[in-house]
PQR file of N, CA, C, O and H, with PARSE charges and radii, in Angstrom:
ATOM      1  N   MET A   1      -5.230 -12.308  -0.022 -0.4000 1.5000
ATOM      2  CA  MET A   1      -4.088 -11.474  -0.353 -0.0000 2.0000
ATOM      3  C   MET A   1      -3.204 -11.380   0.901  0.5500 1.7000
ATOM      4  O   MET A   1      -3.681 -11.070   1.993 -0.5500 1.4000
ATOM      5  N   THR A   2      -1.936 -11.650   0.718 -0.4000 1.5000
ATOM      6  CA  THR A   2      -0.982 -11.560   1.798 -0.0000 2.0000
ATOM      7  C   THR A   2       0.110 -10.590   1.419  0.5500 1.7000
ATOM      8  O   THR A   2       0.701 -10.690   0.344 -0.5500 1.4000
ATOM      9  H   THR A   2      -1.549 -11.902  -0.169  0.4000 1.0000
ATOM     10  N   LEU A   3       0.375  -9.652   2.304 -0.4000 1.5000
ATOM     11  CA  LEU A   3       1.461  -8.697   2.082 -0.0000 2.0000
ATOM     12  C   LEU A   3       2.421  -8.742   3.250  0.5500 1.7000
ATOM     13  O   LEU A   3       1.995  -8.854   4.400 -0.5500 1.4000
ATOM     14  H   LEU A   3      -0.105  -9.571   3.177  0.4000 1.0000
ATOM     15  N   PRO A   4       3.720  -8.656   2.971 -0.5600 1.5000
ATOM     16  CA  PRO A   4       4.661  -8.546   4.070  0.2800 2.0000
ATOM     17  C   PRO A   4       4.470  -7.209   4.753  0.5500 1.7000
ATOM     18  O   PRO A   4       3.962  -6.266   4.146 -0.5500 1.4000
ATOM     19  N   GLN A   5       4.866  -7.120   5.992 -0.4000 1.5000
ATOM     20  CA  GLN A   5       4.765  -5.842   6.723 -0.0000 2.0000
ATOM     21  C   GLN A   5       6.168  -5.389   7.058  0.5500 1.7000
ATOM     22  O   GLN A   5       6.914  -6.152   7.673 -0.5500 1.4000
ATOM     23  H   GLN A   5       5.279  -7.886   6.485  0.4000 1.0000
ATOM     24  N   PRO A   6       6.560  -4.196   6.688 -0.5600 1.5000
ATOM     25  CA  PRO A   6       5.881  -3.227   5.836  0.2800 2.0000
ATOM     26  C   PRO A   6       5.964  -3.646   4.366  0.5500 1.7000
ATOM     27  O   PRO A   6       6.712  -4.558   4.012 -0.5500 1.4000
ATOM     28  N   PHE A   7       5.190  -2.974   3.520 -0.4000 1.5000
ATOM     29  CA  PHE A   7       5.153  -3.344   2.121 -0.0000 2.0000
ATOM     30  C   PHE A   7       5.314  -2.086   1.230  0.5500 1.7000
ATOM     31  O   PHE A   7       5.053  -0.960   1.652 -0.5500 1.4000
ATOM     32  H   PHE A   7       4.582  -2.234   3.807  0.4000 1.0000
ATOM     33  N   THR A   8       5.745  -2.329   0.014 -0.4000 1.5000
ATOM     34  CA  THR A   8       5.930  -1.263  -0.974 -0.0000 2.0000
ATOM     35  C   THR A   8       4.703  -1.204  -1.879  0.5500 1.7000
ATOM     36  O   THR A   8       3.863  -2.104  -1.887 -0.5500 1.4000
ATOM     37  H   THR A   8       5.958  -3.244  -0.329  0.4000 1.0000
ATOM     38  N   VAL A   9       4.629  -0.108  -2.646 -0.4000 1.5000
ATOM     39  CA  VAL A   9       3.566  -0.003  -3.634 -0.0000 2.0000
ATOM     40  C   VAL A   9       3.641  -1.149  -4.628  0.5500 1.7000
ATOM     41  O   VAL A   9       2.618  -1.705  -5.027 -0.5500 1.4000
ATOM     42  H   VAL A   9       5.311   0.623  -2.640  0.4000 1.0000
ATOM     43  N   SER A  10       4.833  -1.491  -5.017 -0.4000 1.5000
ATOM     44  CA  SER A  10       5.027  -2.581  -5.984 -0.0000 2.0000
ATOM     45  C   SER A  10       4.493  -3.923  -5.440  0.5500 1.7000
ATOM     46  O   SER A  10       3.847  -4.683  -6.162 -0.5500 1.4000
ATOM     47  H   SER A  10       5.664  -1.039  -4.693  0.4000 1.0000
ATOM     48  N   GLU A  11       4.773  -4.192  -4.168 -0.4000 1.5000
ATOM     49  CA  GLU A  11       4.277  -5.429  -3.561 -0.0000 2.0000
ATOM     50  C   GLU A  11       2.746  -5.427  -3.477  0.5500 1.7000
ATOM     51  O   GLU A  11       2.104  -6.451  -3.713 -0.5500 1.4000
ATOM     52  H   GLU A  11       5.298  -3.574  -3.582  0.4000 1.0000
ATOM     53  N   ALA A  12       2.177  -4.284  -3.143 -0.4000 1.5000
ATOM     54  CA  ALA A  12       0.711  -4.191  -3.082 -0.0000 2.0000
ATOM     55  C   ALA A  12       0.105  -4.334  -4.479  0.5500 1.7000
ATOM     56  O   ALA A  12      -0.918  -4.996  -4.653 -0.5500 1.4000
ATOM     57  H   ALA A  12       2.699  -3.453  -2.952  0.4000 1.0000
ATOM     58  N   ARG A  13       0.735  -3.716  -5.461 -0.4000 1.5000
ATOM     59  CA  ARG A  13       0.237  -3.819  -6.843 -0.0000 2.0000
ATOM     60  C   ARG A  13       0.197  -5.256  -7.308  0.5500 1.7000
ATOM     61  O   ARG A  13      -0.785  -5.695  -7.906 -0.5500 1.4000
ATOM     62  H   ARG A  13       1.566  -3.179  -5.320  0.4000 1.0000
ATOM     63  N   ARG A  14       1.259  -5.992  -7.035 -0.4000 1.5000
ATOM     64  CA  ARG A  14       1.310  -7.414  -7.437 -0.0000 2.0000
ATOM     65  C   ARG A  14       0.270  -8.219  -6.685  0.5500 1.7000
ATOM     66  O   ARG A  14      -0.390  -9.075  -7.275 -0.5500 1.4000
ATOM     67  H   ARG A  14       2.057  -5.636  -6.549  0.4000 1.0000
ATOM     68  N   ALA A  15       0.107  -7.961  -5.384 -0.4000 1.5000
ATOM     69  CA  ALA A  15      -0.852  -8.717  -4.588 -0.0000 2.0000
ATOM     70  C   ALA A  15      -2.291  -8.455  -5.045  0.5500 1.7000
ATOM     71  O   ALA A  15      -3.139  -9.346  -5.006 -0.5500 1.4000
ATOM     72  H   ALA A  15       0.643  -7.266  -4.905  0.4000 1.0000
ATOM     73  N   LEU A  16      -2.546  -7.233  -5.471 -0.4000 1.5000
ATOM     74  CA  LEU A  16      -3.893  -6.855  -5.950 -0.0000 2.0000
ATOM     75  C   LEU A  16      -4.089  -7.196  -7.428  0.5500 1.7000
ATOM     76  O   LEU A  16      -5.208  -7.117  -7.936 -0.5500 1.4000
ATOM     77  H   LEU A  16      -1.857  -6.509  -5.502  0.4000 1.0000
ATOM     78  N   ASP A  17      -3.013  -7.575  -8.120 -0.4000 1.5000
ATOM     79  CA  ASP A  17      -3.048  -7.871  -9.548 -0.0000 2.0000
ATOM     80  C   ASP A  17      -3.640  -6.707 -10.335  0.5500 1.7000
ATOM     81  O   ASP A  17      -4.591  -6.867 -11.100 -0.5500 1.4000
ATOM     82  H   ASP A  17      -2.105  -7.640  -7.708  0.4000 1.0000
ATOM     83  N   THR A  18      -3.048  -5.527 -10.124 -0.4000 1.5000
ATOM     84  CA  THR A  18      -3.538  -4.333 -10.783 -0.0000 2.0000
ATOM     85  C   THR A  18      -2.346  -3.478 -11.226  0.5500 1.7000
ATOM     86  O   THR A  18      -1.192  -3.868 -11.051 -0.5500 1.4000
ATOM     87  H   THR A  18      -2.275  -5.397  -9.502  0.4000 1.0000
ATOM     88  N   THR A  19      -2.638  -2.326 -11.793 -0.4000 1.5000
ATOM     89  CA  THR A  19      -1.570  -1.430 -12.241 -0.0000 2.0000
ATOM     90  C   THR A  19      -1.189  -0.468 -11.138  0.5500 1.7000
ATOM     91  O   THR A  19      -1.928  -0.281 -10.171 -0.5500 1.4000
ATOM     92  H   THR A  19      -3.576  -2.009 -11.935  0.4000 1.0000
ATOM     93  N   ARG A  20      -0.027   0.138 -11.296 -0.4000 1.5000
ATOM     94  CA  ARG A  20       0.418   1.153 -10.323 -0.0000 2.0000
ATOM     95  C   ARG A  20      -0.539   2.324 -10.331  0.5500 1.7000
ATOM     96  O   ARG A  20      -0.785   2.945  -9.297 -0.5500 1.4000
ATOM     97  H   ARG A  20       0.573  -0.014 -12.082  0.4000 1.0000
ATOM     98  N   ARG A  21      -1.081   2.625 -11.509 -0.4000 1.5000
ATOM     99  CA  ARG A  21      -2.038   3.739 -11.638 -0.0000 2.0000
ATOM    100  C   ARG A  21      -3.267   3.550 -10.772  0.5500 1.7000
ATOM    101  O   ARG A  21      -3.840   4.530 -10.296 -0.5500 1.4000
ATOM    102  H   ARG A  21      -0.881   2.120 -12.349  0.4000 1.0000
ATOM    103  N   ALA A  22      -3.688   2.302 -10.555 -0.4000 1.5000
ATOM    104  CA  ALA A  22      -4.832   2.028  -9.689 -0.0000 2.0000
ATOM    105  C   ALA A  22      -4.411   1.829  -8.230  0.5500 1.7000
ATOM    106  O   ALA A  22      -5.159   2.182  -7.318 -0.5500 1.4000
ATOM    107  H   ALA A  22      -3.222   1.506 -10.941  0.4000 1.0000
ATOM    108  N   ALA A  23      -3.227   1.268  -8.006 -0.4000 1.5000
ATOM    109  CA  ALA A  23      -2.799   0.940  -6.653 -0.0000 2.0000
ATOM    110  C   ALA A  23      -2.454   2.177  -5.835  0.5500 1.7000
ATOM    111  O   ALA A  23      -2.783   2.236  -4.650 -0.5500 1.4000
ATOM    112  H   ALA A  23      -2.620   0.981  -8.746  0.4000 1.0000
ATOM    113  N   VAL A  24      -1.808   3.153  -6.428 -0.4000 1.5000
ATOM    114  CA  VAL A  24      -1.356   4.342  -5.674 -0.0000 2.0000
ATOM    115  C   VAL A  24      -2.543   5.104  -5.086  0.5500 1.7000
ATOM    116  O   VAL A  24      -2.525   5.397  -3.891 -0.5500 1.4000
ATOM    117  H   VAL A  24      -1.541   3.106  -7.391  0.4000 1.0000
ATOM    118  N   PRO A  25      -3.577   5.439  -5.868 -0.5600 1.5000
ATOM    119  CA  PRO A  25      -4.743   6.142  -5.247  0.2800 2.0000
ATOM    120  C   PRO A  25      -5.409   5.330  -4.155  0.5500 1.7000
ATOM    121  O   PRO A  25      -5.861   5.884  -3.153 -0.5500 1.4000
ATOM    122  N   LEU A  26      -5.472   4.006  -4.343 -0.4000 1.5000
ATOM    123  CA  LEU A  26      -6.074   3.162  -3.320 -0.0000 2.0000
ATOM    124  C   LEU A  26      -5.271   3.236  -2.041  0.5500 1.7000
ATOM    125  O   LEU A  26      -5.840   3.408  -0.963 -0.5500 1.4000
ATOM    126  H   LEU A  26      -5.104   3.556  -5.157  0.4000 1.0000
ATOM    127  N   LEU A  27      -3.955   3.108  -2.140 -0.4000 1.5000
ATOM    128  CA  LEU A  27      -3.104   3.179  -0.961 -0.0000 2.0000
ATOM    129  C   LEU A  27      -3.160   4.559  -0.305  0.5500 1.7000
ATOM    130  O   LEU A  27      -3.127   4.655   0.922 -0.5500 1.4000
ATOM    131  H   LEU A  27      -3.493   2.968  -3.015  0.4000 1.0000
ATOM    132  N   GLU A  28      -3.242   5.614  -1.090 -0.4000 1.5000
ATOM    133  CA  GLU A  28      -3.391   6.959  -0.526 -0.0000 2.0000
ATOM    134  C   GLU A  28      -4.699   7.102   0.228  0.5500 1.7000
ATOM    135  O   GLU A  28      -4.739   7.750   1.273 -0.5500 1.4000
ATOM    136  H   GLU A  28      -3.268   5.536  -2.087  0.4000 1.0000
ATOM    137  N   LEU A  29      -5.764   6.511  -0.280 -0.4000 1.5000
ATOM    138  CA  LEU A  29      -7.059   6.509   0.411 -0.0000 2.0000
ATOM    139  C   LEU A  29      -6.959   5.745   1.749  0.5500 1.7000
ATOM    140  O   LEU A  29      -7.464   6.201   2.775 -0.5500 1.4000
ATOM    141  H   LEU A  29      -5.731   5.985  -1.130  0.4000 1.0000
ATOM    142  N   LEU A  30      -6.312   4.605   1.713 -0.4000 1.5000
ATOM    143  CA  LEU A  30      -6.130   3.826   2.942 -0.0000 2.0000
ATOM    144  C   LEU A  30      -5.302   4.594   3.959  0.5500 1.7000
ATOM    145  O   LEU A  30      -5.577   4.523   5.157 -0.5500 1.4000
ATOM    146  H   LEU A  30      -5.901   4.235   0.879  0.4000 1.0000
ATOM    147  N   ASP A  31      -4.283   5.334   3.499 -0.4000 1.5000
ATOM    148  CA  ASP A  31      -3.480   6.191   4.387 -0.0000 2.0000
ATOM    149  C   ASP A  31      -4.365   7.276   5.013  0.5500 1.7000
ATOM    150  O   ASP A  31      -4.305   7.520   6.218 -0.5500 1.4000
ATOM    151  H   ASP A  31      -4.060   5.392   2.526  0.4000 1.0000
ATOM    152  N   ALA A  32      -5.187   7.922   4.175 -0.4000 1.5000
ATOM    153  CA  ALA A  32      -6.058   9.010   4.663 -0.0000 2.0000
ATOM    154  C   ALA A  32      -7.067   8.535   5.673  0.5500 1.7000
ATOM    155  O   ALA A  32      -7.441   9.274   6.583 -0.5500 1.4000
ATOM    156  H   ALA A  32      -5.235   7.724   3.196  0.4000 1.0000
ATOM    157  N   ARG A  33      -7.510   7.310   5.519 -0.4000 1.5000
ATOM    158  CA  ARG A  33      -8.521   6.765   6.454 -0.0000 2.0000
ATOM    159  C   ARG A  33      -7.878   6.122   7.682  0.5500 1.7000
ATOM    160  O   ARG A  33      -8.587   5.652   8.572 -0.5500 1.4000
ATOM    161  H   ARG A  33      -7.207   6.709   4.779  0.4000 1.0000
ATOM    162  N   GLY A  34      -6.572   6.095   7.740 -0.4000 1.5000
ATOM    163  CA  GLY A  34      -5.880   5.549   8.901 -0.0000 2.0000
ATOM    164  C   GLY A  34      -5.767   4.032   8.924  0.5500 1.7000
ATOM    165  O   GLY A  34      -5.452   3.451   9.963 -0.5500 1.4000
ATOM    166  H   GLY A  34      -5.996   6.477   7.017  0.4000 1.0000
ATOM    167  N   ILE A  35      -6.015   3.396   7.814 -0.4000 1.5000
ATOM    168  CA  ILE A  35      -5.913   1.936   7.749 -0.0000 2.0000
ATOM    169  C   ILE A  35      -4.470   1.516   7.573  0.5500 1.7000
ATOM    170  O   ILE A  35      -4.035   0.508   8.129 -0.5500 1.4000
ATOM    171  H   ILE A  35      -6.271   3.868   6.970  0.4000 1.0000
ATOM    172  N   THR A  36      -3.719   2.301   6.786 -0.4000 1.5000
ATOM    173  CA  THR A  36      -2.307   2.071   6.609 -0.0000 2.0000
ATOM    174  C   THR A  36      -1.555   3.355   6.980  0.5500 1.7000
ATOM    175  O   THR A  36      -2.138   4.437   7.050 -0.5500 1.4000
ATOM    176  H   THR A  36      -4.073   3.120   6.333  0.4000 1.0000
ATOM    177  N   VAL A  37      -0.274   3.209   7.211 -0.4000 1.5000
ATOM    178  CA  VAL A  37       0.591   4.334   7.540 -0.0000 2.0000
ATOM    179  C   VAL A  37       1.811   4.249   6.639  0.5500 1.7000
ATOM    180  O   VAL A  37       2.434   3.195   6.516 -0.5500 1.4000
ATOM    181  H   VAL A  37       0.200   2.330   7.155  0.4000 1.0000
ATOM    182  N   GLN A  38       2.150   5.387   6.001 -0.4000 1.5000
ATOM    183  CA  GLN A  38       3.327   5.402   5.139 -0.0000 2.0000
ATOM    184  C   GLN A  38       4.510   5.891   5.959  0.5500 1.7000
ATOM    185  O   GLN A  38       4.450   6.936   6.608 -0.5500 1.4000
ATOM    186  H   GLN A  38       1.644   6.244   6.100  0.4000 1.0000
ATOM    187  N   GLY A  39       5.590   5.112   5.917 -0.4000 1.5000
ATOM    188  CA  GLY A  39       6.810   5.478   6.626 -0.0000 2.0000
ATOM    189  C   GLY A  39       7.684   6.413   5.799  0.5500 1.7000
ATOM    190  O   GLY A  39       7.378   6.717   4.646 -0.5500 1.4000
ATOM    191  H   GLY A  39       5.639   4.264   5.390  0.4000 1.0000
ATOM    192  N   ALA A  40       8.761   6.856   6.400 -0.4000 1.5000
ATOM    193  CA  ALA A  40       9.687   7.778   5.744 -0.0000 2.0000
ATOM    194  C   ALA A  40      10.344   7.144   4.510  0.5500 1.7000
ATOM    195  O   ALA A  40      10.738   7.853   3.583 -0.5500 1.4000
ATOM    196  H   ALA A  40       9.010   6.609   7.337  0.4000 1.0000
ATOM    197  N   ASP A  41      10.459   5.829   4.499 -0.4000 1.5000
ATOM    198  CA  ASP A  41      11.101   5.139   3.363 -0.0000 2.0000
ATOM    199  C   ASP A  41      10.092   4.708   2.300  0.5500 1.7000
ATOM    200  O   ASP A  41      10.423   3.880   1.452 -0.5500 1.4000
ATOM    201  H   ASP A  41      10.139   5.254   5.252  0.4000 1.0000
ATOM    202  N   SER A  42       8.874   5.244   2.323 -0.4000 1.5000
ATOM    203  CA  SER A  42       7.798   4.960   1.368 -0.0000 2.0000
ATOM    204  C   SER A  42       7.188   3.580   1.516  0.5500 1.7000
ATOM    205  O   SER A  42       6.365   3.179   0.693 -0.5500 1.4000
ATOM    206  H   SER A  42       8.606   5.917   3.013  0.4000 1.0000
ATOM    207  N   ARG A  43       7.568   2.859   2.534 -0.4000 1.5000
ATOM    208  CA  ARG A  43       6.920   1.580   2.841 -0.0000 2.0000
ATOM    209  C   ARG A  43       5.707   1.839   3.710  0.5500 1.7000
ATOM    210  O   ARG A  43       5.695   2.771   4.515 -0.5500 1.4000
ATOM    211  H   ARG A  43       8.236   3.185   3.203  0.4000 1.0000
ATOM    212  N   ARG A  44       4.691   1.018   3.546 -0.4000 1.5000
ATOM    213  CA  ARG A  44       3.471   1.178   4.330 -0.0000 2.0000
ATOM    214  C   ARG A  44       3.304  -0.035   5.242  0.5500 1.7000
ATOM    215  O   ARG A  44       3.858  -1.104   4.984 -0.5500 1.4000
ATOM    216  H   ARG A  44       4.700   0.261   2.893  0.4000 1.0000
ATOM    217  N   HIS A  45       2.548   0.148   6.290 -0.4000 1.5000
ATOM    218  CA  HIS A  45       2.160  -0.971   7.132 -0.0000 2.0000
ATOM    219  C   HIS A  45       0.731  -0.756   7.627  0.5500 1.7000
ATOM    220  O   HIS A  45       0.249   0.374   7.695 -0.5500 1.4000
ATOM    221  H   HIS A  45       2.099   1.016   6.499  0.4000 1.0000
ATOM    222  N   LEU A  46       0.071  -1.842   7.967 -0.4000 1.5000
ATOM    223  CA  LEU A  46      -1.279  -1.768   8.493 -0.0000 2.0000
ATOM    224  C   LEU A  46      -1.245  -1.252   9.924  0.5500 1.7000
ATOM    225  O   LEU A  46      -0.322  -1.559  10.679 -0.5500 1.4000
ATOM    226  H   LEU A  46       0.463  -2.760   7.913  0.4000 1.0000
ATOM    227  N   ARG A  47      -2.226  -0.489  10.285 -0.4000 1.5000
ATOM    228  CA  ARG A  47      -2.326  -0.013  11.686 -0.0000 2.0000
ATOM    229  C   ARG A  47      -2.868  -1.064  12.555  0.5500 1.7000
ATOM    230  O   ARG A  47      -3.023  -0.852  13.758 -0.5500 1.4000
ATOM    231  H   ARG A  47      -2.976  -0.240   9.671  0.4000 1.0000
TER
END
């Protein structure tokens, strides 16, 4: 899986081949664990 940095929820959803309903909680978990960081513009990037 390759994602541009920074990436949107939509880009992550397509890369994971899943629904937004599954991708959002996963990305929130990654944010909480410090693996990703969400910017002010809702784009995320890996730490």
